[in-house]
C-alpha positions in Angstrom: 27.8 110.1 -119.6 28.5 108.0 -117.5 27.5 108.6 -113.7 29.5 108.2 -110.7 27.9 105.3 -109.0 28.5 105.9 -105.2 29.9 102.2 -103.9 27.4 100.9 -101.4 28.0 100.4 -98.0 29.8 97.1 -96.9 27.0 95.2 -95.2 27.3 95.4 -91.7 28.4 92.5 -90.1 26.0 90.0 -88.5 25.3 90.3 -85.0 27.3 88.3 -82.9 25.0 85.4 -81.1 24.1 86.8 -78.1 26.0 85.1 -75.7 24.1 82.8 -73.7 23.6 83.9 -69.8 25.1 81.5 -67.9 22.9 78.8 -66.9 22.8 78.0 -63.2 24.0 74.8 -62.3 21.7 71.3 -62.4 19.7 71.5 -59.0 20.7 68.6 -57.1 17.7 66.4 -56.6 16.6 67.5 -53.7 14.7 65.1 -50.6 12.1 65.7 -48.2 14.4 67.2 -45.1 14.0 64.9 -42.5 13.0 65.4 -39.0 15.4 65.3 -36.4 14.2 62.6 -34.0 12.7 63.7 -30.8 15.0 62.3 -28.0 13.7 61.6 -24.5 16.1 62.5 -22.6 15.9 65.5 -20.3 19.0 68.0 -20.6 20.1 70.6 -18.3 17.6 73.3 -18.7 14.9 70.5 -18.2 16.1 68.9 -15.7 16.3 72.4 -13.9 13.1 72.9 -14.6 11.4 70.0 -12.9 13.5 69.7 -9.8 13.8 73.5 -9.3 10.8 73.4 -7.2 11.9 70.7 -5.0 15.8 71.6 -4.5 14.1 74.9 -3.7 11.9 74.1 -1.1 14.9 71.2 0.7 16.6 74.1 0.5 14.4 76.7 2.3 13.9 73.5 4.5 17.8 72.7 5.5 17.8 76.6 6.4 14.8 76.6 8.7 16.3 73.4 10.4 19.8 75.2 10.8 18.4 78.2 12.2 15.9 76.3 14.6 19.3 73.8 16.0 20.8 77.4 16.0 18.3 79.4 17.8 18.4 76.0 19.9 21.7 75.2 21.1 22.7 78.1 22.6 20.1 78.0 25.6 20.5 74.0 26.1 24.3 74.1 25.6 25.5 73.0 29.4 22.2 72.1 30.7 22.3 71.4 34.3 26.3 71.4 34.0 28.5 72.9 36.9 30.8 74.2 34.4 28.5 76.0 32.7 27.5 80.0 33.0 24.8 79.5 30.4 20.8 80.5 32.1 20.1 77.2 32.4 23.5 75.8 33.6 24.4 75.5 37.3 27.6 77.3 37.3 26.2 79.2 40.5 25.4 76.9 42.6 28.9 75.4 42.0 30.7 78.8 42.9 28.5 78.7 46.1 29.3 75.7 47.5 33.2 76.0 46.2 32.9 79.2 49.2 31.2 77.0 51.4 33.9 74.1 51.4 32.3 71.4 49.3 34.4 70.4 46.1 32.1 69.5 42.9 33.5 66.8 40.8 31.6 66.1 37.2 31.6 62.1 36.7 29.8 60.9 32.9 29.2 57.7 33.4 27.9 55.1 35.9 31.0 52.8 36.7 32.4 56.6 37.9 29.6 57.5 39.7 28.8 54.2 41.9 32.9 54.4 42.4 32.6 57.8 43.7 29.8 56.9 46.0 30.6 56.8 49.9 29.8 58.1 53.4 31.0 61.5 52.7 29.9 61.9 49.4 26.6 63.7 48.2 25.7 61.9 44.3 23.5 64.3 42.1 22.3 62.2 39.4 20.7 65.1 37.2 18.9 62.7 34.4 18.1 59.1 36.0 15.2 58.5 33.8 18.0 58.0 30.7 19.8 55.7 32.7 19.2 51.9 31.6 17.8 49.4 33.8 21.5 47.4 34.3 23.1 51.0 35.1 20.4 51.6 37.8 20.9 48.6 39.1 24.5 49.2 39.4 23.6 52.6 40.9 21.5 51.7 43.6 23.7 48.7 44.6 26.8 51.3 45.0 24.7 53.9 46.3 22.8 51.9 49.4 25.1 50.6 51.6 27.5 54.0 51.2 25.9 55.9 53.7 25.6 58.8 51.5 23.1 61.1 50.2 21.6 60.4 46.4 19.7 63.1 45.2 17.7 62.2 42.5 16.7 65.1 40.0 12.6 64.7 38.8 12.8 61.0 38.2 9.8 59.1 36.7 8.3 56.1 37.5 11.1 54.3 35.6 13.9 55.6 37.2 12.0 55.6 40.5 11.5 51.8 40.3 14.8 51.1 39.7 16.8 53.3 42.3 14.1 54.3 45.0 11.6 51.5 45.5 8.2 52.9 47.4 8.0 56.2 45.7 5.6 56.5 42.6 5.3 59.8 40.7 1.8 61.4 40.7 1.7 63.8 38.2 2.7 67.4 37.2 2.9 70.3 40.2 -0.3 73.1 40.1 1.6 75.8 40.9 5.8 77.0 41.0 6.6 78.5 44.0 5.5 76.2 47.1 5.9 76.6 50.8 7.8 73.7 52.7 5.2 72.3 54.6 7.3 69.9 56.4 9.7 69.6 59.3 13.0 69.2 57.3 15.3 71.5 58.6 16.9 72.3 55.1 13.2 73.4 53.6 12.5 75.7 57.1 15.3 77.4 56.6 15.0 78.2 53.1 11.2 78.8 53.0 9.2 78.7 49.7 11.1 77.5 46.6 10.3 77.0 43.1 9.9 72.9 43.1 6.6 73.4 41.6 7.4 73.0 38.1 7.6 69.2 37.8 6.9 66.2 39.2 4.9 65.6 42.3 5.4 62.4 44.2 3.7 60.0 46.2 4.7 57.2 49.0 3.8 54.7 51.5 7.2 54.4 53.3 7.8 54.6 56.8 9.9 58.1 58.2 9.8 59.8 54.9 9.9 63.9 55.0 7.8 65.1 52.5 8.2 68.7 51.5 7.0 71.7 49.4 3.4 69.9 48.7 1.2 70.8 45.5 -2.7 69.3 45.2 -1.6 67.3 48.3 1.6 65.9 47.4 5.2 66.4 47.7 7.3 67.7 45.4 10.5 67.0 47.3 11.1 63.7 49.5 13.6 62.6 51.7 14.0 59.0 51.6 16.3 57.8 54.9 18.5 54.5 53.8 19.3 51.2 55.6 22.8 52.8 56.7 22.8 55.9 57.5 22.4 57.7 54.2 19.5 59.1 52.2 17.7 59.4 48.9 16.8 62.9 47.9 13.6 63.1 44.9 13.2 66.3 43.6 10.6 67.1 41.1 12.3 70.4 39.8 15.8 71.2 38.2 14.8 75.3 38.8 16.5 75.5 42.3 20.0 74.7 40.5 20.0 76.6 37.4 21.7 79.8 36.9 18.2 81.5 35.6 16.2 80.8 38.9 18.3 80.5 41.9 18.1 83.7 43.1 14.4 83.3 43.2 12.2 82.6 46.2 14.3 79.8 48.8 16.1 78.3 46.1 19.8 79.1 46.8 19.3 78.2 50.4 17.7 75.1 49.7 19.9 74.0 47.3 23.1 74.4 49.1 21.6 72.4 52.0 20.5 69.6 49.8 23.5 69.0 48.1 26.1 71.0 50.4 25.4 68.3 53.8 28.5 66.5 52.5 32.2 67.2 51.7 32.4 66.4 48.3 29.5 66.6 45.7 29.8 64.1 42.8 27.5 65.6 39.5 26.6 62.7 37.6 25.6 64.1 33.9 24.7 60.5 31.9 26.8 59.9 29.3 25.5 59.2 25.7 26.2 55.6 26.2 24.2 55.6 29.5 21.9 57.5 27.6 21.1 55.6 24.5 21.2 52.2 27.0 18.2 54.2 28.5 16.6 55.0 25.5 16.7 51.7 23.8 15.0 50.4 26.8 12.1 53.1 26.6 11.6 52.7 23.2 8.3 54.5 21.9 6.7 54.3 18.6 6.1 57.3 16.6 2.4 58.1 18.5 3.7 58.1 21.5 5.8 61.0 20.5 3.3 62.9 19.2 1.7 65.4 22.0 -2.1 64.9 22.5 -3.4 68.3 20.9 -1.3 67.1 17.7 -4.1 64.0 17.8 -6.7 66.7 17.9 -5.6 68.6 15.2 -4.8 66.3 12.7 -8.6 64.9 13.6 -9.5 68.4 12.0 -7.4 68.9 9.5 -8.8 65.5 8.1 -12.2 66.3 8.5 -11.3 69.7 6.5 -9.6 68.1 3.9 -12.9 65.6 2.9 -14.9 68.4 3.4 -13.1 70.5 0.6 -12.8 67.6 -1.6 -16.5 67.1 -1.3 -17.1 70.7 -2.2 -14.5 70.8 -5.1 -15.0 67.5 -6.4 -16.8 67.0 -9.9 -19.3 64.7 -11.0 -18.4 62.8 -14.0 -20.2 64.1 -17.1 -21.6 61.5 -20.1 -19.1 59.4 -21.6 -17.7 60.9 -25.0 -16.7 58.2 -27.9 -13.8 58.8 -29.5 -12.3 57.0 -32.7 -10.0 54.5 -32.0 -6.2 55.1 -33.0 -5.9 51.9 -34.3 -8.5 48.8 -35.7 -7.8 45.9 -34.4 -9.4 43.0 -36.1 -11.6 40.9 -34.3 -10.0 37.8 -34.4 -6.4 39.2 -33.2 -8.7 40.6 -29.9 -10.0 37.1 -29.7 -6.9 35.4 -29.6 -5.3 38.0 -27.3 -7.7 37.0 -24.9 -7.7 33.3 -25.2 -4.1 33.4 -24.5 -4.4 35.5 -21.2 -7.0 33.3 -20.4 -4.2 30.2 -21.3 -1.4 31.8 -19.3 -3.6 32.5 -16.5 -5.3 28.6 -16.3 -8.5 30.2 -16.2 -10.8 27.4 -17.9 -13.3 27.9 -15.9 -13.4 31.2 -17.2 -13.1 30.7 -20.5 -15.7 27.9 -20.5 -18.5 30.3 -18.8 -17.2 32.7 -21.6 -17.9 30.2 -24.5 -21.3 28.9 -23.1 -22.8 32.4 -22.2 -22.0 33.6 -25.6 -23.5 30.0 -27.1 -26.5 29.9 -25.0 -27.2 33.8 -26.4 -27.0 32.6 -29.6 -29.3 29.6 -29.4 -31.3 31.7 -27.6 -32.2 33.6 -30.7 -32.3 30.9 -32.8 -34.8 28.8 -30.8 -37.2 31.7 -29.8 -36.3 32.3 -26.2 -36.6 35.8 -25.3 -32.8 37.3 -24.5 -33.6 38.2 -20.8 -34.0 34.2 -20.3 -31.2 33.3 -22.3 -29.1 31.7 -19.2 -32.4 30.5 -18.0 -31.8 26.6 -18.0 -35.6 26.0 -17.6 -36.5 28.2 -20.5 -33.2 27.1 -23.0 -33.1 23.5 -22.6 -36.8 22.6 -23.2 -36.7 25.3 -26.3 -33.5 23.5 -27.5 -34.4 20.1 -27.0 -37.5 20.3 -29.1 -35.3 21.6 -31.8 -33.3 18.7 -31.8 -35.9 16.1 -31.5 -34.0 12.5 -31.3 -30.9 14.3 -30.6 -28.7 12.4 -27.6 -26.7 15.1 -27.0 -26.5 16.0 -23.0 -27.6 19.4 -23.7 -27.7 20.4 -19.7 -23.6 19.2 -19.3 -22.8 20.9 -22.8 -24.4 24.1 -21.9 -24.5 24.3 -18.2 -22.1 21.5 -16.9 -18.9 22.1 -14.8 -15.9 23.7 -16.0 -13.7 21.4 -17.9 -10.5 19.9 -16.3 -7.9 20.3 -18.6 -6.8 22.3 -22.1 -7.7 19.4 -24.0 -11.2 19.3 -22.7 -11.9 22.9 -22.8 -11.1 22.6 -26.8 -13.5 19.8 -27.0 -16.1 21.7 -25.2 -15.8 24.5 -27.9 -16.1 22.0 -30.7 -19.3 20.6 -29.3 -20.6 24.2 -28.6 -19.6 24.9 -32.2 -21.3 21.5 -33.4 -24.3 21.9 -31.5 -25.0 25.6 -32.8 -24.5 24.5 -36.4 -27.2 21.4 -35.5 -29.5 23.9 -34.5 -29.3 26.3 -37.3 -29.9 23.5 -40.1 -32.5 21.6 -37.8 
């Protein structure tokens, strides 16, 4: 009987080989990352951080200067100017003089003032101290023979010498409002006036009217001239200013001093005249510092010294540190030798060579180190060691400095030979 045979299942196909995963691409050989070189140039941010403190301080200083300039420019605008209505101007007195028929003309140069001088003119010089010596001479030569009136406002000794010889400033008035104390009609009519906020004067000239004394010296002088005119020396400007014209008898005194002639020439020196006067009166920086500031500076200096002593710290013990590089002794010796040669220091080089040789010889011949540089101790010991030697030991070890480089080299050779001879003896 035949048995049906079931065909065997076909063999399973072999598993396909696993597809290899995509291999990562071969990495390129890597190199150590290079550090970008550090730049020493300052960028904008670093420049701003470094300079902002200085710029802020400079800006604050400029702002403070502008504020101070603006504060001081207002009140001083038109100072003693007959066209100015500012508190320190003189428009009020000019208007009062105009009502009395006196014409006021402003001039700004010495030439104009000298040309305007005449018997019917009053010349007011508002800043005589600012005029140069040559301009004072021109002004005096024009006003003396003119026969008019010249009014000098608060002149100092330099201006008085050129414009009114014989009158000297004697200091500052002690009081502001003063009594006339003289027979001058203008002063007796005006009564008390604020002529004391300025200088006072003294003189030995005859026929001078001295008014408004303070501390025994007048603050107003009327000096008669040789040709019928006169010169008025007024120590204060207050009687002419708008803000004080109404005080005491200032208005009456100003009108009578300035209104005695039909024309008033108001001389305000120009920058050219002022610059010439300042050039002749040049002062040092210390002359411009008020006396009180010198004491303040002394106190600040003492305080700074005390603060330095208080905050100062004594130096501690020395701390040894490892040298960043090692310098061979031969290189250091060569470097020092080159410095000696460049400076031509043969004396110093020979001294160093001899001192080193004496120290080594002292150790060889038994001389104490403390006496190695003593000829009385070293020379006999070396001579005993080199008995019979004809070397000039005093000249070699303690002689003068060589005269040239060749002699220095020969000295070094002789010292070396001497040391070898002592070692081998």
